Structure formats: structure tokens, C-alpha cells
mmCIF file of the N, C-alpha and C atoms, coordinates in Angstrom:
data_MODEL
# 
_entry.id   MODEL 
# 
loop_
_atom_site.group_PDB 
_atom_site.id 
_atom_site.type_symbol 
_atom_site.label_atom_id 
_atom_site.label_alt_id 
_atom_site.label_comp_id 
_atom_site.label_asym_id 
_atom_site.label_entity_id 
_atom_site.label_seq_id 
_atom_site.pdbx_PDB_ins_code 
_atom_site.Cartn_x 
_atom_site.Cartn_y 
_atom_site.Cartn_z 
_atom_site.occupancy 
_atom_site.B_iso_or_equiv 
_atom_site.pdbx_formal_charge 
_atom_site.auth_seq_id 
_atom_site.auth_comp_id 
_atom_site.auth_asym_id 
_atom_site.auth_atom_id 
_atom_site.pdbx_PDB_model_num 
ATOM 1   N N  . UNK A 1 1  ? 171.075 85.258  10.165 1.00 0.00 ? 1  UNK A N  1 
ATOM 2   C CA . UNK A 1 1  ? 172.334 85.945  10.367 1.00 0.00 ? 1  UNK A CA 1 
ATOM 3   C C  . UNK A 1 1  ? 172.368 87.272  9.608  1.00 0.00 ? 1  UNK A C  1 
ATOM 4   N N  . UNK A 1 2  ? 171.811 87.306  8.408  1.00 0.00 ? 2  UNK A N  1 
ATOM 5   C CA . UNK A 1 2  ? 171.818 88.524  7.607  1.00 0.00 ? 2  UNK A CA 1 
ATOM 6   C C  . UNK A 1 2  ? 170.954 89.600  8.264  1.00 0.00 ? 2  UNK A C  1 
ATOM 7   N N  . UNK A 1 3  ? 169.834 89.169  8.872  1.00 0.00 ? 3  UNK A N  1 
ATOM 8   C CA . UNK A 1 3  ? 168.960 90.126  9.542  1.00 0.00 ? 3  UNK A CA 1 
ATOM 9   C C  . UNK A 1 3  ? 169.691 90.770  10.725 1.00 0.00 ? 3  UNK A C  1 
ATOM 10  N N  . UNK A 1 4  ? 170.460 90.007  11.459 1.00 0.00 ? 4  UNK A N  1 
ATOM 11  C CA . UNK A 1 4  ? 171.227 90.518  12.597 1.00 0.00 ? 4  UNK A CA 1 
ATOM 12  C C  . UNK A 1 4  ? 172.261 91.543  12.131 1.00 0.00 ? 4  UNK A C  1 
ATOM 13  N N  . UNK A 1 5  ? 172.968 91.234  11.045 1.00 0.00 ? 5  UNK A N  1 
ATOM 14  C CA . UNK A 1 5  ? 173.971 92.157  10.508 1.00 0.00 ? 5  UNK A CA 1 
ATOM 15  C C  . UNK A 1 5  ? 173.318 93.445  10.021 1.00 0.00 ? 5  UNK A C  1 
ATOM 16  N N  . UNK A 1 6  ? 172.146 93.323  9.403  1.00 0.00 ? 6  UNK A N  1 
ATOM 17  C CA . UNK A 1 6  ? 171.427 94.502  8.904  1.00 0.00 ? 6  UNK A CA 1 
ATOM 18  C C  . UNK A 1 6  ? 171.006 95.398  10.070 1.00 0.00 ? 6  UNK A C  1 
ATOM 19  N N  . UNK A 1 7  ? 170.463 94.817  11.128 1.00 0.00 ? 7  UNK A N  1 
ATOM 20  C CA . UNK A 1 7  ? 170.051 95.604  12.292 1.00 0.00 ? 7  UNK A CA 1 
ATOM 21  C C  . UNK A 1 7  ? 171.255 96.257  12.975 1.00 0.00 ? 7  UNK A C  1 
ATOM 22  N N  . UNK A 1 8  ? 172.349 95.547  13.039 1.00 0.00 ? 8  UNK A N  1 
ATOM 23  C CA . UNK A 1 8  ? 173.571 96.092  13.618 1.00 0.00 ? 8  UNK A CA 1 
ATOM 24  C C  . UNK A 1 8  ? 174.068 97.290  12.795 1.00 0.00 ? 8  UNK A C  1 
ATOM 25  N N  . UNK A 1 9  ? 174.036 97.145  11.483 1.00 0.00 ? 9  UNK A N  1 
ATOM 26  C CA . UNK A 1 9  ? 174.445 98.224  10.584 1.00 0.00 ? 9  UNK A CA 1 
ATOM 27  C C  . UNK A 1 9  ? 173.550 99.452  10.749 1.00 0.00 ? 9  UNK A C  1 
ATOM 28  N N  . UNK A 1 10 ? 172.254 99.259  10.801 1.00 0.00 ? 10 UNK A N  1 
ATOM 29  C CA . UNK A 1 10 ? 171.304 100.363 10.969 1.00 0.00 ? 10 UNK A CA 1 
ATOM 30  C C  . UNK A 1 10 ? 171.524 101.061 12.317 1.00 0.00 ? 10 UNK A C  1 
ATOM 31  N N  . UNK A 1 11 ? 171.760 100.301 13.366 1.00 0.00 ? 11 UNK A N  1 
ATOM 32  C CA . UNK A 1 11 ? 171.984 100.873 14.691 1.00 0.00 ? 11 UNK A CA 1 
ATOM 33  C C  . UNK A 1 11 ? 173.249 101.730 14.704 1.00 0.00 ? 11 UNK A C  1 
ATOM 34  N N  . UNK A 1 12 ? 174.313 101.228 14.129 1.00 0.00 ? 12 UNK A N  1 
ATOM 35  C CA . UNK A 1 12 ? 175.563 101.978 14.064 1.00 0.00 ? 12 UNK A CA 1 
ATOM 36  C C  . UNK A 1 12 ? 175.384 103.235 13.217 1.00 0.00 ? 12 UNK A C  1 
ATOM 37  N N  . UNK A 1 13 ? 174.694 103.122 12.112 1.00 0.00 ? 13 UNK A N  1 
ATOM 38  C CA . UNK A 1 13 ? 174.443 104.267 11.239 1.00 0.00 ? 13 UNK A CA 1 
ATOM 39  C C  . UNK A 1 13 ? 173.640 105.350 11.955 1.00 0.00 ? 13 UNK A C  1 
ATOM 40  N N  . UNK A 1 14 ? 172.602 104.959 12.666 1.00 0.00 ? 14 UNK A N  1 
ATOM 41  C CA . UNK A 1 14 ? 171.792 105.931 13.405 1.00 0.00 ? 14 UNK A CA 1 
ATOM 42  C C  . UNK A 1 14 ? 172.596 106.590 14.524 1.00 0.00 ? 14 UNK A C  1 
ATOM 43  N N  . UNK A 1 15 ? 173.439 105.826 15.179 1.00 0.00 ? 15 UNK A N  1 
ATOM 44  C CA . UNK A 1 15 ? 174.282 106.392 16.234 1.00 0.00 ? 15 UNK A CA 1 
ATOM 45  C C  . UNK A 1 15 ? 175.267 107.411 15.647 1.00 0.00 ? 15 UNK A C  1 
ATOM 46  N N  . UNK A 1 16 ? 175.830 107.114 14.508 1.00 0.00 ? 16 UNK A N  1 
ATOM 47  C CA . UNK A 1 16 ? 176.753 108.044 13.862 1.00 0.00 ? 16 UNK A CA 1 
ATOM 48  C C  . UNK A 1 16 ? 176.037 109.327 13.445 1.00 0.00 ? 16 UNK A C  1 
ATOM 49  N N  . UNK A 1 17 ? 174.843 109.207 12.931 1.00 0.00 ? 17 UNK A N  1 
ATOM 50  C CA . UNK A 1 17 ? 174.065 110.386 12.526 1.00 0.00 ? 17 UNK A CA 1 
ATOM 51  C C  . UNK A 1 17 ? 173.718 111.237 13.742 1.00 0.00 ? 17 UNK A C  1 
ATOM 52  N N  . UNK A 1 18 ? 173.342 110.598 14.841 1.00 0.00 ? 18 UNK A N  1 
ATOM 53  C CA . UNK A 1 18 ? 173.005 111.339 16.062 1.00 0.00 ? 18 UNK A CA 1 
ATOM 54  C C  . UNK A 1 18 ? 174.212 112.104 16.593 1.00 0.00 ? 18 UNK A C  1 
ATOM 55  N N  . UNK A 1 19 ? 175.369 111.479 16.606 1.00 0.00 ? 19 UNK A N  1 
ATOM 56  C CA . UNK A 1 19 ? 176.591 112.137 17.069 1.00 0.00 ? 19 UNK A CA 1 
ATOM 57  C C  . UNK A 1 19 ? 176.950 113.295 16.146 1.00 0.00 ? 19 UNK A C  1 
ATOM 58  N N  . UNK A 1 20 ? 176.819 113.088 14.850 1.00 0.00 ? 20 UNK A N  1 
ATOM 59  C CA . UNK A 1 20 ? 177.111 114.151 13.880 1.00 0.00 ? 20 UNK A CA 1 
ATOM 60  C C  . UNK A 1 20 ? 176.219 115.363 14.125 1.00 0.00 ? 20 UNK A C  1 
ATOM 61  N N  . UNK A 1 21 ? 174.921 115.167 14.299 1.00 0.00 ? 21 UNK A N  1 
ATOM 62  C CA . UNK A 1 21 ? 174.018 116.287 14.522 1.00 0.00 ? 21 UNK A CA 1 
ATOM 63  C C  . UNK A 1 21 ? 174.268 116.969 15.864 1.00 0.00 ? 21 UNK A C  1 
ATOM 64  N N  . UNK A 1 22 ? 174.685 116.228 16.855 1.00 0.00 ? 22 UNK A N  1 
ATOM 65  C CA . UNK A 1 22 ? 175.009 116.827 18.152 1.00 0.00 ? 22 UNK A CA 1 
ATOM 66  C C  . UNK A 1 22 ? 176.167 117.813 18.003 1.00 0.00 ? 22 UNK A C  1 
ATOM 67  N N  . UNK A 1 23 ? 177.238 117.393 17.359 1.00 0.00 ? 23 UNK A N  1 
ATOM 68  C CA . UNK A 1 23 ? 178.387 118.272 17.179 1.00 0.00 ? 23 UNK A CA 1 
ATOM 69  C C  . UNK A 1 23 ? 178.081 119.404 16.203 1.00 0.00 ? 23 UNK A C  1 
ATOM 70  N N  . UNK A 1 24 ? 177.297 119.128 15.190 1.00 0.00 ? 24 UNK A N  1 
ATOM 71  C CA . UNK A 1 24 ? 176.900 120.135 14.209 1.00 0.00 ? 24 UNK A CA 1 
ATOM 72  C C  . UNK A 1 24 ? 176.125 121.258 14.895 1.00 0.00 ? 24 UNK A C  1 
ATOM 73  N N  . UNK A 1 25 ? 175.217 120.898 15.786 1.00 0.00 ? 25 UNK A N  1 
ATOM 74  C CA . UNK A 1 25 ? 174.419 121.884 16.510 1.00 0.00 ? 25 UNK A CA 1 
ATOM 75  C C  . UNK A 1 25 ? 175.303 122.740 17.398 1.00 0.00 ? 25 UNK A C  1 
ATOM 76  N N  . UNK A 1 26 ? 176.218 122.126 18.122 1.00 0.00 ? 26 UNK A N  1 
ATOM 77  C CA . UNK A 1 26 ? 177.103 122.860 19.018 1.00 0.00 ? 26 UNK A CA 1 
ATOM 78  C C  . UNK A 1 26 ? 178.009 123.824 18.247 1.00 0.00 ? 26 UNK A C  1 
ATOM 79  N N  . UNK A 1 27 ? 178.522 123.385 17.132 1.00 0.00 ? 27 UNK A N  1 
ATOM 80  C CA . UNK A 1 27 ? 179.448 124.197 16.357 1.00 0.00 ? 27 UNK A CA 1 
ATOM 81  C C  . UNK A 1 27 ? 178.755 125.434 15.793 1.00 0.00 ? 27 UNK A C  1 
ATOM 82  N N  . UNK A 1 28 ? 177.606 125.254 15.183 1.00 0.00 ? 28 UNK A N  1 
ATOM 83  C CA . UNK A 1 28 ? 176.947 126.361 14.524 1.00 0.00 ? 28 UNK A CA 1 
ATOM 84  C C  . UNK A 1 28 ? 176.096 127.197 15.460 1.00 0.00 ? 28 UNK A C  1 
ATOM 85  N N  . UNK A 1 29 ? 175.810 126.709 16.628 1.00 0.00 ? 29 UNK A N  1 
ATOM 86  C CA . UNK A 1 29 ? 175.075 127.500 17.602 1.00 0.00 ? 29 UNK A CA 1 
ATOM 87  C C  . UNK A 1 29 ? 175.897 128.711 18.014 1.00 0.00 ? 29 UNK A C  1 
ATOM 88  N N  . UNK A 1 30 ? 177.165 128.507 18.276 1.00 0.00 ? 30 UNK A N  1 
ATOM 89  C CA . UNK A 1 30 ? 178.053 129.605 18.663 1.00 0.00 ? 30 UNK A CA 1 
ATOM 90  C C  . UNK A 1 30 ? 178.254 130.567 17.489 1.00 0.00 ? 30 UNK A C  1 
ATOM 91  N N  . UNK A 1 31 ? 178.351 130.036 16.282 1.00 0.00 ? 31 UNK A N  1 
ATOM 92  C CA . UNK A 1 31 ? 178.503 130.872 15.098 1.00 0.00 ? 31 UNK A CA 1 
ATOM 93  C C  . UNK A 1 31 ? 177.283 131.780 14.924 1.00 0.00 ? 31 UNK A C  1 
ATOM 94  N N  . UNK A 1 32 ? 176.092 131.228 15.068 1.00 0.00 ? 32 UNK A N  1 
ATOM 95  C CA . UNK A 1 32 ? 174.869 132.008 14.932 1.00 0.00 ? 32 UNK A CA 1 
ATOM 96  C C  . UNK A 1 32 ? 174.768 133.064 16.028 1.00 0.00 ? 32 UNK A C  1 
ATOM 97  N N  . UNK A 1 33 ? 175.213 132.732 17.217 1.00 0.00 ? 33 UNK A N  1 
ATOM 98  C CA . UNK A 1 33 ? 175.207 133.685 18.329 1.00 0.00 ? 33 UNK A CA 1 
ATOM 99  C C  . UNK A 1 33 ? 176.108 134.878 18.010 1.00 0.00 ? 33 UNK A C  1 
ATOM 100 N N  . UNK A 1 34 ? 177.283 134.617 17.491 1.00 0.00 ? 34 UNK A N  1 
ATOM 101 C CA . UNK A 1 34 ? 178.210 135.695 17.138 1.00 0.00 ? 34 UNK A CA 1 
ATOM 102 C C  . UNK A 1 34 ? 177.633 136.574 16.032 1.00 0.00 ? 34 UNK A C  1 
ATOM 103 N N  . UNK A 1 35 ? 176.999 135.965 15.057 1.00 0.00 ? 35 UNK A N  1 
ATOM 104 C CA . UNK A 1 35 ? 176.396 136.742 13.971 1.00 0.00 ? 35 UNK A CA 1 
ATOM 105 C C  . UNK A 1 35 ? 175.255 137.610 14.484 1.00 0.00 ? 35 UNK A C  1 
ATOM 106 N N  . UNK A 1 36 ? 174.459 137.100 15.399 1.00 0.00 ? 36 UNK A N  1 
ATOM 107 C CA . UNK A 1 36 ? 173.362 137.880 15.973 1.00 0.00 ? 36 UNK A CA 1 
ATOM 108 C C  . UNK A 1 36 ? 173.895 139.068 16.759 1.00 0.00 ? 36 UNK A C  1 
ATOM 109 N N  . UNK A 1 37 ? 174.955 138.856 17.509 1.00 0.00 ? 37 UNK A N  1 
ATOM 110 C CA . UNK A 1 37 ? 175.562 139.942 18.277 1.00 0.00 ? 37 UNK A CA 1 
ATOM 111 C C  . UNK A 1 37 ? 176.129 140.995 17.332 1.00 0.00 ? 37 UNK A C  1 
ATOM 112 N N  . UNK A 1 38 ? 176.782 140.569 16.270 1.00 0.00 ? 38 UNK A N  1 
ATOM 113 C CA . UNK A 1 38 ? 177.335 141.516 15.300 1.00 0.00 ? 38 UNK A CA 1 
ATOM 114 C C  . UNK A 1 38 ? 176.235 142.346 14.648 1.00 0.00 ? 38 UNK A C  1 
ATOM 115 N N  . UNK A 1 39 ? 175.140 141.709 14.300 1.00 0.00 ? 39 UNK A N  1 
ATOM 116 C CA . UNK A 1 39 ? 174.020 142.428 13.692 1.00 0.00 ? 39 UNK A CA 1 
ATOM 117 C C  . UNK A 1 39 ? 173.432 143.433 14.669 1.00 0.00 ? 39 UNK A C  1 
ATOM 118 N N  . UNK A 1 40 ? 173.342 143.072 15.919 1.00 0.00 ? 40 UNK A N  1 
ATOM 119 C CA . UNK A 1 40 ? 172.834 143.976 16.947 1.00 0.00 ? 40 UNK A CA 1 
ATOM 120 C C  . UNK A 1 40 ? 173.752 145.190 17.095 1.00 0.00 ? 40 UNK A C  1 
ATOM 121 N N  . UNK A 1 41 ? 175.062 144.960 17.086 1.00 0.00 ? 41 UNK A N  1 
ATOM 122 C CA . UNK A 1 41 ? 176.021 146.058 17.214 1.00 0.00 ? 41 UNK A CA 1 
ATOM 123 C C  . UNK A 1 41 ? 175.901 147.013 16.028 1.00 0.00 ? 41 UNK A C  1 
ATOM 124 N N  . UNK A 1 42 ? 175.745 146.470 14.833 1.00 0.00 ? 42 UNK A N  1 
ATOM 125 C CA . UNK A 1 42 ? 175.576 147.318 13.649 1.00 0.00 ? 42 UNK A CA 1 
ATOM 126 C C  . UNK A 1 42 ? 174.295 148.145 13.772 1.00 0.00 ? 42 UNK A C  1 
ATOM 127 N N  . UNK A 1 43 ? 173.238 147.532 14.253 1.00 0.00 ? 43 UNK A N  1 
ATOM 128 C CA . UNK A 1 43 ? 171.994 148.264 14.470 1.00 0.00 ? 43 UNK A CA 1 
ATOM 129 C C  . UNK A 1 43 ? 172.159 149.362 15.503 1.00 0.00 ? 43 UNK A C  1 
ATOM 130 N N  . UNK A 1 44 ? 172.884 149.085 16.560 1.00 0.00 ? 44 UNK A N  1 
ATOM 131 C CA . UNK A 1 44 ? 173.161 150.094 17.587 1.00 0.00 ? 44 UNK A CA 1 
ATOM 132 C C  . UNK A 1 44 ? 173.965 151.251 16.992 1.00 0.00 ? 44 UNK A C  1 
ATOM 133 N N  . UNK A 1 45 ? 174.917 150.922 16.138 1.00 0.00 ? 45 UNK A N  1 
ATOM 134 C CA . UNK A 1 45 ? 175.766 151.938 15.533 1.00 0.00 ? 45 UNK A CA 1 
ATOM 135 C C  . UNK A 1 45 ? 174.946 152.863 14.638 1.00 0.00 ? 45 UNK A C  1 
ATOM 136 N N  . UNK A 1 46 ? 174.016 152.301 13.909 1.00 0.00 ? 46 UNK A N  1 
ATOM 137 C CA . UNK A 1 46 ? 173.220 153.103 12.974 1.00 0.00 ? 46 UNK A CA 1 
ATOM 138 C C  . UNK A 1 46 ? 172.171 153.959 13.671 1.00 0.00 ? 46 UNK A C  1 
ATOM 139 N N  . UNK A 1 47 ? 171.712 153.533 14.824 1.00 0.00 ? 47 UNK A N  1 
ATOM 140 C CA . UNK A 1 47 ? 170.643 154.272 15.495 1.00 0.00 ? 47 UNK A CA 1 
ATOM 141 C C  . UNK A 1 47 ? 171.125 155.168 16.621 1.00 0.00 ? 47 UNK A C  1 
ATOM 142 N N  . UNK A 1 48 ? 172.366 155.020 17.024 1.00 0.00 ? 48 UNK A N  1 
ATOM 143 C CA . UNK A 1 48 ? 172.875 155.784 18.162 1.00 0.00 ? 48 UNK A CA 1 
ATOM 144 C C  . UNK A 1 48 ? 173.684 156.982 17.688 1.00 0.00 ? 48 UNK A C  1 
ATOM 145 N N  . UNK A 1 49 ? 173.473 158.103 18.356 1.00 0.00 ? 49 UNK A N  1 
ATOM 146 C CA . UNK A 1 49 ? 174.261 159.293 18.033 1.00 0.00 ? 49 UNK A CA 1 
ATOM 147 C C  . UNK A 1 49 ? 175.651 159.210 18.649 1.00 0.00 ? 49 UNK A C  1 
ATOM 148 N N  . UNK A 1 50 ? 175.731 158.729 19.877 1.00 0.00 ? 50 UNK A N  1 
ATOM 149 C CA . UNK A 1 50 ? 177.032 158.556 20.530 1.00 0.00 ? 50 UNK A CA 1 
ATOM 150 C C  . UNK A 1 50 ? 177.285 157.063 20.661 1.00 0.00 ? 50 UNK A C  1 
ATOM 151 N N  . UNK A 1 51 ? 178.053 156.509 19.730 1.00 0.00 ? 51 UNK A N  1 
ATOM 152 C CA . UNK A 1 51 ? 178.277 155.063 19.646 1.00 0.00 ? 51 UNK A CA 1 
ATOM 153 C C  . UNK A 1 51 ? 179.559 154.683 20.361 1.00 0.00 ? 51 UNK A C  1 
ATOM 154 N N  . UNK A 1 52 ? 179.431 153.727 21.297 1.00 0.00 ? 52 UNK A N  1 
ATOM 155 C CA . UNK A 1 52 ? 180.585 153.167 21.988 1.00 0.00 ? 52 UNK A CA 1 
ATOM 156 C C  . UNK A 1 52 ? 180.585 151.666 21.709 1.00 0.00 ? 52 UNK A C  1 
ATOM 157 N N  . UNK A 1 53 ? 181.622 151.214 21.032 1.00 0.00 ? 53 UNK A N  1 
ATOM 158 C CA . UNK A 1 53 ? 181.686 149.816 20.582 1.00 0.00 ? 53 UNK A CA 1 
ATOM 159 C C  . UNK A 1 53 ? 181.619 148.822 21.735 1.00 0.00 ? 53 UNK A C  1 
ATOM 160 N N  . UNK A 1 54 ? 182.379 149.036 22.779 1.00 0.00 ? 54 UNK A N  1 
ATOM 161 C CA . UNK A 1 54 ? 182.429 148.094 23.895 1.00 0.00 ? 54 UNK A CA 1 
ATOM 162 C C  . UNK A 1 54 ? 181.099 148.018 24.637 1.00 0.00 ? 54 UNK A C  1 
ATOM 163 N N  . UNK A 1 55 ? 180.489 149.164 24.905 1.00 0.00 ? 55 UNK A N  1 
ATOM 164 C CA . UNK A 1 55 ? 179.200 149.174 25.598 1.00 0.00 ? 55 UNK A CA 1 
ATOM 165 C C  . UNK A 1 55 ? 178.116 148.519 24.748 1.00 0.00 ? 55 UNK A C  1 
ATOM 166 N N  . UNK A 1 56 ? 178.132 148.805 23.445 1.00 0.00 ? 56 UNK A N  1 
ATOM 167 C CA . UNK A 1 56 ? 177.140 148.210 22.551 1.00 0.00 ? 56 UNK A CA 1 
ATOM 168 C C  . UNK A 1 56 ? 177.304 146.702 22.477 1.00 0.00 ? 56 UNK A C  1 
ATOM 169 N N  . UNK A 1 57 ? 178.540 146.236 22.430 1.00 0.00 ? 57 UNK A N  1 
ATOM 170 C CA . UNK A 1 57 ? 178.793 144.800 22.353 1.00 0.00 ? 57 UNK A CA 1 
ATOM 171 C C  . UNK A 1 57 ? 178.318 144.092 23.626 1.00 0.00 ? 57 UNK A C  1 
ATOM 172 N N  . UNK A 1 58 ? 178.611 144.694 24.790 1.00 0.00 ? 58 UNK A N  1 
ATOM 173 C CA . UNK A 1 58 ? 178.156 144.101 26.054 1.00 0.00 ? 58 UNK A CA 1 
ATOM 174 C C  . UNK A 1 58 ? 176.634 144.067 26.117 1.00 0.00 ? 58 UNK A C  1 
ATOM 175 N N  . UNK A 1 59 ? 175.998 145.164 25.725 1.00 0.00 ? 59 UNK A N  1 
ATOM 176 C CA . UNK A 1 59 ? 174.537 145.236 25.737 1.00 0.00 ? 59 UNK A CA 1 
ATOM 177 C C  . UNK A 1 59 ? 173.943 144.177 24.803 1.00 0.00 ? 59 UNK A C  1 
ATOM 178 N N  . UNK A 1 60 ? 174.486 144.081 23.601 1.00 0.00 ? 60 UNK A N  1 
ATOM 179 C CA . UNK A 1 60 ? 173.959 143.130 22.627 1.00 0.00 ? 60 UNK A CA 1 
ATOM 180 C C  . UNK A 1 60 ? 174.164 141.683 23.083 1.00 0.00 ? 60 UNK A C  1 
ATOM 181 N N  . UNK A 1 61 ? 175.302 141.387 23.687 1.00 0.00 ? 61 UNK A N  1 
ATOM 182 C CA . UNK A 1 61 ? 175.535 140.035 24.200 1.00 0.00 ? 61 UNK A CA 1 
ATOM 183 C C  . UNK A 1 61 ? 174.497 139.672 25.254 1.00 0.00 ? 61 UNK A C  1 
ATOM 184 N N  . UNK A 1 62 ? 174.207 140.604 26.142 1.00 0.00 ? 62 UNK A N  1 
ATOM 185 C CA . UNK A 1 62 ? 173.199 140.348 27.174 1.00 0.00 ? 62 UNK A CA 1 
ATOM 186 C C  . UNK A 1 62 ? 171.828 140.099 26.559 1.00 0.00 ? 62 UNK A C  1 
ATOM 187 N N  . UNK A 1 63 ? 171.443 140.955 25.618 1.00 0.00 ? 63 UNK A N  1 
ATOM 188 C CA . UNK A 1 63 ? 170.117 140.846 24.998 1.00 0.00 ? 63 UNK A CA 1 
ATOM 189 C C  . UNK A 1 63 ? 169.989 139.544 24.214 1.00 0.00 ? 63 UNK A C  1 
ATOM 190 N N  . UNK A 1 64 ? 170.982 139.234 23.406 1.00 0.00 ? 64 UNK A N  1 
ATOM 191 C CA . UNK A 1 64 ? 170.912 138.035 22.556 1.00 0.00 ? 64 UNK A CA 1 
ATOM 192 C C  . UNK A 1 64 ? 170.936 136.768 23.406 1.00 0.00 ? 64 UNK A C  1 
ATOM 193 N N  . UNK A 1 65 ? 171.797 136.714 24.406 1.00 0.00 ? 65 UNK A N  1 
ATOM 194 C CA . UNK A 1 65 ? 171.858 135.521 25.264 1.00 0.00 ? 65 UNK A CA 1 
ATOM 195 C C  . UNK A 1 65 ? 170.566 135.349 26.065 1.00 0.00 ? 65 UNK A C  1 
ATOM 196 N N  . UNK A 1 66 ? 169.969 136.465 26.504 1.00 0.00 ? 66 UNK A N  1 
ATOM 197 C CA . UNK A 1 66 ? 168.719 136.385 27.247 1.00 0.00 ? 66 UNK A CA 1 
ATOM 198 C C  . UNK A 1 66 ? 167.604 135.852 26.348 1.00 0.00 ? 66 UNK A C  1 
ATOM 199 N N  . UNK A 1 67 ? 167.560 136.315 25.100 1.00 0.00 ? 67 UNK A N  1 
ATOM 200 C CA . UNK A 1 67 ? 166.537 135.829 24.167 1.00 0.00 ? 67 UNK A CA 1 
ATOM 201 C C  . UNK A 1 67 ? 166.750 134.352 23.849 1.00 0.00 ? 67 UNK A C  1 
ATOM 202 N N  . UNK A 1 68 ? 168.014 133.948 23.747 1.00 0.00 ? 68 UNK A N  1 
ATOM 203 C CA . UNK A 1 68 ? 168.318 132.538 23.461 1.00 0.00 ? 68 UNK A CA 1 
ATOM 204 C C  . UNK A 1 68 ? 167.868 131.645 24.615 1.00 0.00 ? 68 UNK A C  1 
ATOM 205 N N  . UNK A 1 69 ? 168.066 132.104 25.857 1.00 0.00 ? 69 UNK A N  1 
ATOM 206 C CA . UNK A 1 69 ? 167.669 131.309 27.022 1.00 0.00 ? 69 UNK A CA 1 
ATOM 207 C C  . UNK A 1 69 ? 166.159 131.195 27.143 1.00 0.00 ? 69 UNK A C  1 
ATOM 208 N N  . UNK A 1 70 ? 165.425 132.216 26.714 1.00 0.00 ? 70 UNK A N  1 
ATOM 209 C CA . UNK A 1 70 ? 163.959 132.210 26.823 1.00 0.00 ? 70 UNK A CA 1 
ATOM 210 C C  . UNK A 1 70 ? 163.291 131.304 25.803 1.00 0.00 ? 70 UNK A C  1 
ATOM 211 N N  . UNK A 1 71 ? 164.008 130.900 24.761 1.00 0.00 ? 71 UNK A N  1 
ATOM 212 C CA . UNK A 1 71 ? 163.397 130.053 23.727 1.00 0.00 ? 71 UNK A CA 1 
ATOM 213 C C  . UNK A 1 71 ? 163.199 128.654 24.195 1.00 0.00 ? 71 UNK A C  1 
# 
């Protein structure tokens, strides 16, 4: 009986850890994407003579999302 309870406990624990990592990945994936886009916009601002915030943001979103999909 103790072995059954131990296996049940381990199974529940592993399921909880898997669910936690699933949500953790989803939450911070979007955060990392936003940070990458912001860094790209700052780079565009520093290297461009005529800087347009909206155009740079759209360009950076396309580039970063395309790189993310290729991984």
C-alpha cells in the first residue's frame, strides 16, 4: 500500500511540475519577444539618420518573429 501511495505522489508531483513549466514558458516567451523587439528598435534608432518609431517597430517585429519561427 505504501508503494502505491508513493507512486501516486510522484506522478502527481511530476504532473504539477510539467504544468508549471508549460505556463512558465508561455509567460516568459512573450516577455523575451518584447525585449528583443525593444533592443532592435534601439539599435535602429542609433544607426538610422532618419528614425521613425512606428516603421522601426514594425520592421523589428517582423525580423524577430521570423527568427523565432526559424529556430
